[in-house]
C-alpha positions as CSV (number, residue, x, y, z in Angstrom):
1,M,11.4,-5.6,-21.8
2,E,8.9,-7.3,-19.4
3,E,9.0,-6.2,-15.8
4,K,9.5,-8.8,-13.1
5,Q,6.3,-9.5,-11.1
6,L,6.4,-9.7,-7.3
7,T,6.5,-13.0,-5.6
8,I,3.7,-14.2,-3.4
9,E,5.9,-13.5,-0.4
10,E,6.6,-9.9,-1.5
11,V,2.9,-9.4,-2.1
12,L,2.0,-10.6,1.4
13,E,4.7,-8.4,2.9
14,K,3.6,-5.3,1.0
15,Y,-0.1,-5.7,0.7
16,G,-1.0,-8.5,3.2
17,N,-2.9,-6.2,5.6
18,I,-5.0,-4.3,3.1
19,E,-8.7,-5.0,3.5
20,L,-10.6,-6.1,0.4
21,Y,-14.4,-5.7,0.3
22,F,-16.8,-8.3,-1.0
23,S,-18.0,-7.1,-4.5
24,S,-19.6,-10.1,-6.3
25,Y,-20.4,-13.8,-6.5
26,Y,-20.5,-15.6,-9.8
27,K,-20.3,-19.4,-10.6
28,Y,-19.1,-20.4,-7.1
29,S,-16.5,-17.7,-7.0
30,F,-16.4,-14.8,-4.5
31,T,-14.7,-11.6,-5.6
32,Y,-13.3,-9.0,-3.3
33,T,-11.8,-5.7,-4.4
34,Y,-9.8,-2.7,-3.1
35,K,-9.3,0.6,-5.0
36,K,-7.7,3.7,-3.7
37,D,-5.5,6.3,-5.5
38,N,-3.0,4.4,-7.7
39,L,-3.7,0.9,-6.2
40,E,-6.3,-1.6,-7.3
41,I,-6.5,-5.2,-6.0
42,I,-8.9,-7.8,-7.2
43,G,-9.0,-11.2,-5.6
44,S,-11.3,-14.2,-5.8
45,Y,-11.6,-17.6,-4.1
46,G,-14.0,-20.5,-4.4
47,G,-14.7,-21.8,-7.8
48,N,-15.8,-25.2,-6.6
49,S,-19.3,-26.0,-5.6
50,D,-18.0,-28.6,-3.1
51,D,-15.9,-26.0,-1.3
52,I,-17.9,-22.8,-1.2
53,Y,-20.0,-23.8,1.8
54,R,-16.8,-23.3,3.9
55,Y,-16.6,-19.6,3.2
56,D,-18.3,-17.1,5.4
57,V,-19.5,-14.3,3.0
58,T,-21.7,-11.5,4.2
59,P,-22.4,-8.0,2.8
60,N,-19.7,-5.5,3.7
61,K,-17.4,-8.2,4.9
62,K,-13.7,-7.4,4.6
63,V,-10.9,-9.8,4.1
64,L,-7.1,-9.2,4.3
65,V,-5.0,-9.9,1.2
66,K,-3.0,-12.4,3.3
67,F,-6.2,-14.5,3.6
68,Y,-5.7,-15.6,0.0
69,K,-2.5,-17.4,0.5
70,E,-4.2,-20.7,1.3
71,S,-7.3,-20.4,-0.8
72,L,-6.2,-18.3,-3.8
73,Q,-8.1,-18.7,-7.0
74,H,-7.2,-15.4,-8.6
75,L,-5.4,-12.3,-7.4
76,T,-4.4,-9.2,-9.5
77,I,-2.6,-6.2,-8.1
78,V,-2.3,-3.0,-10.3
79,E,-0.2,-0.2,-9.1
80,D,0.4,3.0,-11.0
81,G,-1.4,1.5,-14.0
82,K,1.0,-1.5,-14.1
83,I,0.2,-5.1,-13.1
84,V,2.7,-5.9,-10.4
85,F,1.2,-9.3,-9.5
86,N,-1.2,-11.6,-11.3
87,Y,-2.1,-15.1,-10.3
88,S,-4.8,-17.4,-11.5
89,D,-5.5,-21.1,-11.0
90,Y,-8.2,-21.2,-13.7
């Protein structure tokens, strides 16, 4: 039986204030990550060469999970080894 994933509203309530750190840039997409104990969050935004100039990206920059609500390209949250949220607009 497949477990029910969290909704975006539940994700923002539970994880919205966690700081993600810039980890990579590839093909117009900026990726940010967080990993501690049993929680891993991977998020990306961008993906469009016309839009990336709007993003302020610098080394060691932190963004909050709730930042992704408006510009979400991809967000995966893994807790205790299980995917509790997975979104992609690819």
